[in-house]
Each structure stands twice: as C-alpha cells, then as structure tokens.
C-alpha positions in Angstrom: 19.4 51.6 -42.6 20.4 55.7 -41.6 19.3 57.2 -38.5 18.5 60.9 -39.1 16.9 61.7 -36.0 15.9 60.8 -32.6 13.5 62.6 -30.1 13.6 61.5 -26.6 11.0 62.4 -23.9 11.4 61.4 -20.1 14.2 59.1 -20.8 17.0 58.9 -18.1 18.3 62.4 -17.9 16.1 63.7 -20.9 13.0 65.4 -20.7 12.7 66.5 -24.3 15.8 66.4 -26.3 16.2 65.8 -30.2 19.4 64.6 -32.0 20.5 65.0 -35.5 22.7 62.5 -37.0 25.0 62.4 -40.2 27.1 59.7 -41.7 29.5 60.1 -38.8 28.3 61.5 -35.4 30.5 61.9 -32.2 28.8 62.9 -29.2 30.8 64.1 -26.5 29.8 64.6 -22.9 31.4 64.3 -19.4 30.6 61.3 -17.5 26.8 60.7 -16.3 25.8 63.5 -19.2 23.5 60.9 -20.8 25.7 59.4 -23.6 24.7 55.6 -22.8 21.0 56.6 -22.2 21.1 58.2 -25.7 22.7 54.5 -27.1 19.8 52.6 -25.1 17.0 54.8 -26.3 18.2 54.3 -30.0 18.4 50.6 -29.0 14.9 50.7 -27.6 13.3 52.9 -30.5 14.3 49.9 -33.0 13.6 46.8 -30.9 11.4 47.7 -27.8 14.1 46.1 -25.7 17.0 47.4 -23.2 20.2 47.2 -24.6 21.7 46.2 -21.1 19.9 42.5 -20.3 20.4 43.0 -16.8 17.5 46.0 -16.8 14.3 46.1 -17.9 12.2 48.7 -20.2 10.7 50.7 -17.2 14.4 51.5 -16.3 14.4 53.5 -19.2 12.1 56.1 -17.6 13.1 59.4 -16.1 13.1 59.6 -12.3 9.5 60.7 -11.0 7.9 59.7 -14.5 5.4 57.0 -15.1 6.4 56.5 -18.7 8.7 57.8 -21.5 8.6 57.6 -25.2 11.3 57.8 -28.3 10.7 58.9 -31.9 13.4 57.5 -34.6 13.4 59.1 -37.9 15.6 57.1 -40.3 15.5 55.9 -44.0 15.9 52.5 -45.6 15.0 51.2 -48.8 14.7 54.9 -50.3 11.9 55.5 -47.5 11.6 58.0 -44.8 10.2 56.2 -41.7 9.3 57.8 -38.4 9.0 55.1 -35.5 7.4 56.2 -32.0 7.4 53.9 -29.3 6.2 54.2 -25.7 7.7 52.6 -22.5 3.9 51.4 -21.9 4.2 49.3 -24.9 2.6 51.0 -27.7 4.3 51.5 -30.8 3.5 53.2 -34.4 5.2 53.4 -37.7 4.5 55.8 -40.4 6.0 56.3 -44.2 6.5 59.7 -45.4 4.1 60.1 -48.5 5.1 61.1 -52.1 4.3 64.8 -51.3 7.1 64.8 -48.7 4.6 66.4 -46.3 2.1 63.8 -44.9 2.8 60.6 -43.0 1.0 57.5 -43.7 0.6 55.2 -40.8 0.9 51.4 -41.0 -1.9 50.0 -38.7 -0.8 46.3 -39.0 0.9 44.3 -36.6 3.9 46.3 -35.4 6.3 43.3 -35.1 5.4 42.5 -38.9 5.2 46.0 -40.3 8.8 46.6 -38.8 10.5 43.5 -40.3 11.3 45.1 -43.9 12.9 47.9 -42.1 14.6 46.4 -39.1 15.6 42.7 -41.0 17.9 41.5 -38.1 16.9 40.1 -34.8 17.7 42.4 -31.8 20.5 40.0 -30.4 22.1 39.9 -33.5 22.2 43.5 -33.8 23.1 44.1 -30.5 26.3 42.2 -31.4 27.1 43.4 -35.1 26.0 47.1 -34.9 26.6 48.1 -31.3 29.9 48.4 -29.3 29.8 48.1 -25.3 32.3 48.3 -22.8 30.8 45.3 -21.1 31.2 42.8 -23.8 34.6 44.1 -24.5 35.6 43.1 -21.0 35.2 39.6 -21.8 37.1 39.6 -24.9 40.1 41.3 -23.2 40.3 38.9 -20.7 40.4 36.0 -23.2 38.1 33.9 -21.4 37.3 31.1 -24.0 33.8 30.5 -22.9 32.8 34.0 -23.2 34.3 34.5 -26.7 32.4 31.2 -27.3 29.0 32.5 -26.1 29.7 35.7 -27.9 30.2 34.5 -31.1 27.5 31.6 -31.1 24.8 34.2 -30.3 26.3 36.2 -33.5 25.9 33.4 -35.4 22.5 32.3 -33.9 23.6 28.9 -33.0 22.1 28.5 -29.7 19.1 26.6 -31.1 21.2 24.3 -33.1 23.1 23.4 -30.3 20.0 22.7 -28.4 18.8 20.5 -31.2 22.0 18.6 -31.8 22.5 18.1 -27.9 19.0 16.5 -27.8 19.9 14.2 -30.7 23.1 12.9 -29.1 20.9 12.6 -25.9 18.3 10.6 -27.4 21.0 8.4 -29.1 22.7 7.8 -25.7 19.2 7.0 -23.9 18.1 4.7 -26.8 21.7 2.9 -26.5 20.8 2.5 -22.7 17.4 1.1 -23.1 18.8 -1.3 -25.2 21.1 -2.6 -23.0 18.8 -2.5 -20.1 16.6 -5.0 -22.3 19.5 -7.1 -23.0 20.2 -7.3 -19.2 16.9 -8.3 -18.6 16.6 -11.1 -21.0 20.0 -12.5 -19.6 18.4 -12.5 -16.2 15.4 -14.7 -17.2 15.5 -18.3 -15.8 15.7 -20.2 -18.9 12.8 -23.2 -19.0 13.8 -26.8 -20.2 10.2 -27.8 -20.0 9.1 -29.0 -23.5 5.6 -27.8 -23.7 4.4 -30.4 -26.1 5.6 -33.5 -24.1 4.3 -31.7 -20.8 1.0 -31.5 -22.5 1.0 -35.2 -23.7 1.7 -36.2 -20.0 -1.2 -34.0 -18.8 -3.7 -35.5 -21.0 -2.4 -39.1 -19.8 -2.7 -38.1 -16.3 -6.4 -36.7 -17.1 -7.3 -39.9 -18.7 -6.0 -41.9 -16.0 -7.8 -39.8 -13.4 -11.1 -40.3 -15.5 -10.4 -44.1 -15.5 -10.2 -44.3 -11.4 -13.2 -41.8 -11.2 -15.4 -44.3 -13.2 -13.9 -47.6 -11.3 -14.7 -45.6 -8.1 -18.2 -45.1 -9.2 -18.8 -48.7 -10.4 -17.7 -50.1 -7.2 -19.9 -47.9 -5.1 -22.6 -49.2 -7.2 -22.0 -52.5 -6.7 -24.3 -55.0 -4.3 -27.5 -52.9 -4.1 -26.3 -49.8 -3.0 -22.7 -50.2 -1.3 -21.8 -47.5 1.2 -18.2 -46.3 1.5 -17.2 -46.7 5.2 -16.1 -43.0 5.2 -19.7 -42.4 4.5 -20.6 -43.7 8.0 -18.2 -41.4 9.4 -19.7 -38.5 7.7 -23.2 -39.4 8.3 -22.9 -39.9 12.2 -20.7 -36.9 12.7 -24.1 -35.0 10.6 -26.5 -36.9 13.2 -24.2 -35.7 16.0 -24.0 -31.9 14.8 -27.7 -31.8 14.4 -28.6 -33.6 18.0 -26.2 -30.5 19.3 -28.1 -27.8 17.5 -31.4 -29.1 18.5 -30.4 -29.5 22.2 -29.1 -25.8 22.1 -32.6 -24.7 20.5 -34.3 -26.4 23.3 -32.0 -24.8 25.9 -32.4 -21.0 24.5 -36.3 -21.8 24.3 -36.5 -23.1 27.8 -35.4 -19.8 29.1 -38.4 -18.2 27.4 -42.0 -18.1 29.0 -44.6 -20.5 27.4 -46.1 -19.6 23.9 -49.7 -20.3 25.4 -49.2 -17.9 28.2 -47.4 -15.1 25.9 -50.5 -15.6 23.5 -53.0 -15.1 26.3 -51.1 -12.2 27.9 -50.9 -10.5 24.4 -54.4 -10.9 23.9 -55.3 -9.5 27.5 -53.3 -6.5 26.6 -54.5 -5.8 23.2 -58.3 -5.8 24.7 -57.1 -3.2 27.4 -55.5 -1.0 24.8 -58.6 -1.4 22.7 -61.0 -0.6 25.8 -59.0 2.5 26.8 -58.9 3.9 23.4 -61.5 6.6 24.6 -60.9 10.2 23.5 -59.0 12.2 26.2 -58.8 16.1 26.5 -55.5 17.2 25.4 -53.3 17.3 28.4 -51.8 20.5 27.0 -54.9 22.2 26.7 -55.8 21.3 30.2 -52.3 22.6 31.6 -52.9 26.1 29.8 -56.3 26.1 31.6 -54.6 25.6 34.8 -52.3 28.5 34.1 -55.3 30.8 33.3 -57.1 30.0 36.5 -53.9 30.7 38.5 -53.4 34.0 36.7 -57.0 35.3 37.5 -57.0 33.7 41.3 -53.9 35.9 41.7 -55.5 38.9 40.3 -58.4 38.4 42.5 -56.3 38.0 45.7 -54.5 41.3 44.8 -57.5 43.0 44.6 -58.8 41.9 48.2 -55.6 42.7 49.6 -55.8 46.3 48.2 -59.6 46.8 49.3 -58.3 45.4 52.7 -55.7 48.2 52.7 -58.1 50.7 51.7 -60.6 50.1 54.6 -57.8 51.2 57.0 -57.5 54.8 55.3 -60.1 57.8 56.1 -59.7 58.9 52.5 -58.5 58.2 48.9 -55.2 59.1 48.3 -55.4 60.1 44.7 -58.6 62.1 45.0 -59.1 62.6 48.6 -62.6 61.6 48.9 -64.0 59.6 52.0 -64.1 55.7 51.5 -67.4 54.1 52.1 -66.5 51.1 54.9 -69.9 49.2 53.4 -68.8 49.6 49.7 -65.6 48.2 50.4 -66.9 45.5 52.4 -69.1 44.6 49.3 -66.1 44.7 46.9 -64.2 42.3 49.0 -66.9 39.8 49.5 -67.6 39.9 45.6 -63.8 38.9 45.0 -63.7 36.6 47.4 -66.7 34.7 46.2 -65.5 35.0 42.5 -61.9 33.7 44.0 -63.6 30.5 45.7 -65.6 29.8 42.6 -62.3 29.9 40.4 -60.3 27.8 43.0 -63.1 25.2 42.7 -63.1 25.2 39.0 -59.2 24.9 39.0 -59.2 21.9 41.3 -61.6 20.0 39.2 -59.1 21.0 36.0 -56.1 19.6 37.9 -58.2 16.3 38.8 -59.1 15.8 35.3 -55.7 16.4 33.8 -53.9 13.9 36.5 -56.8 11.2 35.1 -55.9 11.9 31.6 -51.9 11.9 32.3 -52.5 8.2 34.4 -54.7 7.0 31.5 -52.2 8.0 28.8 -49.4 6.6 30.9 -51.1 3.5 31.4 -51.6 3.0 27.7 -47.8 3.5 26.9 -46.9 1.2 29.4 -49.4 -1.5 27.9 -48.0 -0.6 24.4 -44.4 -1.3 25.6 -45.3 -4.6 27.2 -47.3 -5.8 23.9 -44.3 -5.2 21.8 -42.1 -7.1 24.3 -44.4 -10.0 24.1 -44.7 -9.8 20.4 -40.9 -9.9 20.1 -41.0 -13.0 22.5 -43.7 -14.8 20.4 -41.7 -14.3 17.4 -38.2 -15.6 19.0 -40.1 -18.7 19.9 -41.7 -19.5 16.6 -38.4 -18.9 14.7 -36.7 -21.4 17.2 -39.6 -23.7 16.8 -39.2 -23.6 13.1 -35.6 -24.1 13.1 -36.1 -27.0 15.5 -38.2 -28.7 13.3 -36.0 -28.4 10.2 -33.2 -29.6 12.2 -35.4 -32.9 13.2 -36.1 -33.3 9.9 -32.7 -33.2 8.5 -31.8 -35.6 12.0 -34.4 -38.1 10.9 -33.1 -38.4 7.3 -29.2 -38.6 8.3 -30.4 -41.2 10.8 -31.8 -43.2 8.0 -29.2 -43.0 5.7 -26.7 -44.0 9.0 -28.9 -47.0 9.4 -28.6 -48.5 5.6 -24.9 -47.5 5.7 -24.4 -49.6 8.9 -26.6 -52.6 7.5 -24.0 -53.2 4.8 -20.8 -52.7 6.9 -20.6 -56.6 7.8 -20.0 -58.0 4.3 -16.6 -59.2 3.8 -16.9 -58.2 -0.1 -18.0 -54.8 1.0 -15.3 -54.4 3.3 -12.8 -55.5 0.4 -14.4 -52.9 -1.9 -14.2 -50.4 0.6 -10.3 -51.0 0.8 -10.0 -50.9 -3.0 -12.2 -47.5 -3.1 -10.0 -45.7 -0.5 -6.7 -46.8 -2.5 -8.1 -45.6 -5.6 -9.1 -42.1 -4.0 -5.5 -41.9 -2.5 -4.2 -42.5 -6.0 -6.5 -40.2 -7.5 -5.8 -37.6 -5.3 -1.9 -37.8 -6.2 -2.7 -37.9 -10.0 -4.4 -34.7 -9.5 -1.6 -33.1 -7.7 0.3 -33.8 -10.3 -1.9 -33.0 -12.9 -2.5 -29.7 -11.3 1.4 -28.9 -10.9 1.7 -30.0 -14.3 -0.7 -27.6 -15.7 1.0 -24.8 -13.8 4.6 -25.4 -15.1 2.9 -25.5 -18.8 1.3 -22.2 -18.2 4.6 -20.8 -16.6 6.6 -22.2 -19.8 3.9 -20.7 -22.2 4.2 -17.4 -20.4 7.9 -17.4 -20.4 7.9 -18.0 -24.0 5.5 -15.2 -24.6 7.7 -12.8 -22.5 11.1 -14.0 -24.3 9.2 -13.0 -27.7 8.1 -9.9 -26.4 11.6 -8.9 -25.2 13.1 -9.9 -28.2 10.7 -7.7 -30.1 11.7 -4.7 -27.8 15.2 -5.4 -28.4 14.5 -5.3 -32.2 12.6 -1.9 -31.8 15.5 -0.5 -29.6 18.0 -1.6 -32.2 16.1 0.4 -34.7 15.7 3.5 -32.5 19.5 3.2 -31.8 20.0 2.9 -35.7 17.5 5.9 -36.4 19.2 8.1 -33.7 22.6 7.6 -34.6 21.8 8.5 -38.3 19.7 11.3 -37.1 22.9 12.6 -34.8 25.4 12.0 -37.7 23.3 13.7 -40.4 22.7 16.6 -37.9 26.5 16.8 -37.4 27.2 16.9 -41.3 24.5 19.6 -41.7 26.0 21.8 -38.7 29.6 21.3 -39.9 28.4 22.4 -43.6 26.4 25.3 -42.1 29.1 26.3 -39.9 31.8 26.1 -42.8 29.7 28.2 -44.7 29.3 30.8 -42.1 33.2 30.9 -41.4 34.0 31.3 -45.0 31.7 34.6 -44.9 33.5 35.8 -41.9 37.0 34.9 -43.3 36.2 36.9 -46.6 35.1 39.8 -44.5 38.0 39.7 -42.3 40.3 39.9 -45.3 38.5 42.8 -46.7 38.4 44.8 -43.5 42.3 43.7 -42.8 43.6 46.6 -45.3 41.9 49.2 -43.3 43.4 47.7 -39.7 47.1 48.3 -40.7 47.7 48.7 -36.9 47.1 44.8 -36.8 49.2 43.9 -40.0 51.6 41.8 -38.2 49.2 39.4 -36.7 47.9 36.7 -39.0 44.0 36.5 -37.8 42.2 33.3 -38.4 38.9 31.6 -37.6 38.6 28.1 -36.8 35.6 26.2 -35.8 35.8 23.7 -33.2 32.8 22.0 -32.2 30.8 24.7 -33.9 32.7 27.0 -31.4 34.6 29.8 -33.5 38.0 30.7 -31.8 40.2 33.5 -32.7 43.9 32.8 -33.1 46.7 35.1 -33.7 49.7 33.6 -35.6 53.2 34.9 -36.8 54.7 35.2 -33.3 55.0 33.1 -30.6 53.0 35.0 -28.2 49.0 34.1 -28.1 45.9 36.2 -28.0 46.5 37.0 -24.2 49.6 38.3 -24.7 48.2 41.0 -26.8 48.0 44.5 -25.4 44.7 46.0 -24.7 44.7 48.4 -27.5 45.7 45.6 -30.1 42.9 43.5 -28.8 40.3 46.5 -28.9 41.2 47.1 -32.6 41.2 43.1 -33.1 37.4 42.9 -31.5 36.3 45.9 -33.7 37.6 44.4 -36.8 35.8 41.1 -35.8 32.3 42.7 -35.1 32.6 44.4 -38.5 33.5 41.4 -40.3 31.1 39.1 -38.5 28.4 41.9 -39.1 29.3 41.8 -42.8 28.6 38.2 -42.8 25.5 37.5 -40.6 23.9 41.1 -41.2 23.9 44.3 -39.4 21.6 47.5 -39.3 23.8 49.5 -41.6 24.7 51.5 -38.5 27.8 50.8 -36.2 27.1 52.5 -32.9 30.0 52.7 -30.2 29.9 53.9 -26.5 33.2 55.1 -25.7 35.4 52.7 -27.6 38.6 54.9 -26.9 38.5 54.9 -23.3 42.2 53.6 -22.2 43.7 54.4 -25.0 46.9 56.5 -25.4 46.7 60.0 -27.9 48.5 57.7 -30.7 46.0 55.1 -30.3 43.3 57.4 -30.3 44.2 58.9 -33.7 44.4 55.5 -35.2 40.9 54.7 -34.0 39.6 58.5 -34.9 41.2 57.8 -38.6 39.6 54.0 -38.8 36.0 55.2 -37.8 36.0 57.7 -40.3 37.2 55.0 -43.0 34.2 52.7 -41.4 31.7 55.7 -42.0 32.2 55.5 -45.8 30.6 52.1 -45.6 28.4 52.3 -42.5 27.0 55.2 -40.7 28.8 55.8 -37.3 27.4 56.9 -34.1 30.3 57.0 -31.5 30.1 58.7 -27.9 33.1 59.7 -25.9 34.0 61.6 -22.8 37.7 62.5 -23.8 37.7 65.9 -25.3 40.9 65.0 -27.1 39.7 62.2 -28.7 36.3 64.2 -30.1 38.6 66.7 -31.5 40.3 64.2 -33.8 36.7 64.3 -35.7 35.8 67.1 -37.8 33.9 69.7 -35.8 30.9 69.5 -38.3 30.0 65.8 -36.9 30.4 66.5 -33.1 27.5 67.0 -30.8 27.9 68.3 -27.1 25.9 67.3 -24.6 
C-alpha cells in the first residue's frame, strides 16, 4: 500500500485540508498544531476506529461539528483507490477505472470489499505500522508484563492463550471431579449383608408366617364357631360405643320440639301464607301517590295564603286595578274545597299503604318462621335416621357378643384361646423381623446400585481426565510449534534490519519464547536491557517493530509520531538517516515538532503545518 493523499473535513483542528504524501513525508509543526490528529485521521480512514483506544470515533470531530469525514487516496496491487469515511459510520470505496478519469464504486459490504486492499487487522497495523510515544513509554520502563502484552498482541496470540488456559482449566476441573467421586466412594459405609442369604431367610420367614396364619384359622374354626376371647372385648366395646352415641342423639333430639308439633305449625304457616297471597298494590307506587298529593295540597295552601293577602290590599300591585272582595272570597273557597278533597284522598292512600306494608311484613315473618321449622324437622329426621341405624348396629353387636359369651366357659376353648394368642404373638414377631429384613435387602440392593453408578462415574471421569490431558498436551505442542515458527520469522527479519541499525551493532539481540511470551534480551555486555540508554532503547524498539512487521504483516507504510523527541542532535541525525533507509523498503510518514530534526531530511519531502 502507498498513501498518496488525505483530505480531512471537520476533524480536530482541520476544517477542510488536503495532504500529499510521497515515499518519505516529514510533517513539521509546533505543539497542538494537528500532527497527532493527522495520524489519527489516517488510521480512522483505514480502519474506522480511533488509534487511541481511550477515545472514541466522535472524539475525532471538530469542536462544534456533529460529524467529520476523511477521504484517503492510496494505491495497492497497481490499483488506485479512493476511500471515504464519515464519523457517522458511512463508508465508500471506489476504484479508478482504466480510463484514469472515472471512479467505480464498490457497493458490497465495505468490511468485505476493503480486505483485499487493507489485508491486516487494525490491532496488528497499530503495532507494526504505527509508532506512538504511548507504547514507547512501556518499553523504555522495561516492564516485562507490558512487553509481553505488546508482543502478544502483535502476534495475535491472545485467543490462543485463552484457549490454552481453558484446556488447562478443563483438565484441572476433571481431576478435581474425579477426586470428589473417589472421596464419595470411600465415604460410603460398606454393607456386609449377603443379598442371596438374606432373601432365603426372608422367604423362610414368609413361609412360617403363612403356616401360623393357617393354624390360627383352623383353631378359630374348630368346635362350631369358636370365638377368640379378645373378640368379646372388641364386641363389648362396640356395644358400649353404640349405646353412648344413641344416648347423645336422644339428648340432642330432646332439646328440639316434638316432630308432630313442628309438622302441625308448618301446615298452619303454609296455609296462612297461601291465604295471604293476594295481589297487593306496589308500596312504591302508593308512596309516589302520597308525594303527589302532598305537593298539590301544598300548592293549594300557597294559593289560599296569597289570595288572603290580596284581600287586605285595595288594588293589584302589578296592574293597579281595584280587587273585588267577592271574587277573592270565591277563589279562596274553591281552593279550600279542593284542598280538603285532596287531603281525604291522601289519608285514604296512606291507610292503604300502611295496610299493604303490614301484610307484606306478616308474609316475610311467616316465611322466616317456616324456614326455621323446616330446618328443625330436617334435623329431627336426620337424628331419627342415625339413631335407627345405630340401634340396628347395636342389636347385631349384642347378638354377636351373646354368641361369644356362650363359648367362653369351655375349657378346651380356653386352651385354644391361649394357643391362638401365643401364635399371634409369634406371628407379630416374625412379621416385624420379616419387614426389617426386607428393608435391609432393599438398602443393600440400592447400595450396590449406587456403587455401580459411582464406578461408572469414576470411569467416565478417568476418561475425561485422559482426554483433557491429551488435548492440553496437543495444544501445548501446537502452540509451541506455532510460536517457534513465528519467532523464526522475527529472528530472520531482525538479522536483515541489524545491518541498517549500526548504532546497535554492539548488542546481540535475541528473541526467546518463554510460555509463549517473546522476551527481548541484550547480550554481549554485563548490563541488561534496563541498563541501556533511552536513545538505545528507542532504536532497538524501532528495529523490533520493523522486524515483527516483516514477520506478521504490515501496511507497507511506517507512520511515526514524533520519534526523535528527547534525542540529541547526533542521535537525531542517526534517526533521520535510518528513516530514509527504511523509506527505500516502506513508505515513511513521520511527524515532529523539532525544526532541527525536520531540516535533516530533504526539503522536498517536508510539509509544514
């Protein structure tokens, strides 16, 4: 890839500025003149991200603007390309046609269409094609974990580390699971019960219990219905219980009225309700009629009062004409007659309303009384039915008790009774032993099943441990082989670049993998890497980035943001010479705020901001 032109619109301090780039471009400007912004714009144009991971894409926009845009012209694979990208997320890629005038837009997915032209991922590009002061700080401090992180990211080993860790963790978990299963097996209390012997003993007990039961039945059936002495006790208790229940029912029934009286009252109330089922006027209608009469009577009384007041006046207060006393007297007489008639009608309706309300209340009271009587009748009938049933059961139990008592005096019967009691006691003991033995057999069988399951689980755990260990070892070998291959490429590239870095020729630089972590070592002197000067480390770091870029891939462009910061004039001269050498293999774009360092390059490659 070769970057030819970059147009920046509303990005940082640039409202609309274009930059032209050759194989070597030196951008000079004072602090806060937009040098780093230009580097950020280049990175954003290529990858749609901010080079500074602590910032986001909207942070690129010029203050007060809602969005910005960049247009990048570059060539790759003998094709001229134009890439336009907006901070709103819009991207467009166009290819210059063969006529050299028109542009053909690629309408497919931009992320797919860009792959042939920007072939490496953004994180690899940021570490192999961009030089920033921030990453250099970690290298200068010689903190191993930062070196490890940096180079692992370059080699794209993070996912491999995660996978390797998961394999290792899976092996540890499977071993722990197997250990737990083994401990669980050891904690199980072994059973010494022989299931076959125990089952034979249970069968013998069951056979003996059956024989005793048959003997008890035979003794009970001997001598024409022999009764067990305990049966008399049971029958006597049953008779006493039935008598007690019957007495309780008699007591509850005595608290209720006689059934004949309740039936007679029920018939009387039903007849009363039937006779009183006449059709009565609606009380609400009668109440409304009373209201109407009261309203009309009140109106007539108001008229009488008004006419009486007019008799005392010589003339009408409205028209002024004289009032006739005879006419007023006649009007008052008519109103009084009407009022008396209405009051008579009202009194008649009021009497009718009272009669209707009284009749309806009597009906309601009769229905309530009828319901109470019906419930009492049902309760008495329920107790009567239950008492009859209990009496029948009592008679049956009494007959059986008399029969049992009739056989109690026979001496042979007494002997049989004692024998039956002994057999029943023996039968109870045998049944208890039989049930306990069956339970032990079930527990033993379950213990055997659990043991077999645990053995199967342990065997499965052994297989899992073996598989996890094999997978982990295979992963170790694969990663070691991959790491060795990558390190071989890095070492070869280091040897090629060492000829250009004469400033470091007294050091023997070696990359050694340790737990997949490339470590940089300096040999040939007694001091270590952290004893090197700042300038020595800067040149060493540049050489490593170039070597790793050759091994892992780069954009074909080496972009450096103020690499000579802190170097003296001699070291700046070496840096300028080195970058011109690099520009023979890669396009170099470098920024600086040091006028002396910028003057060390040809004037035709210098761009002043």
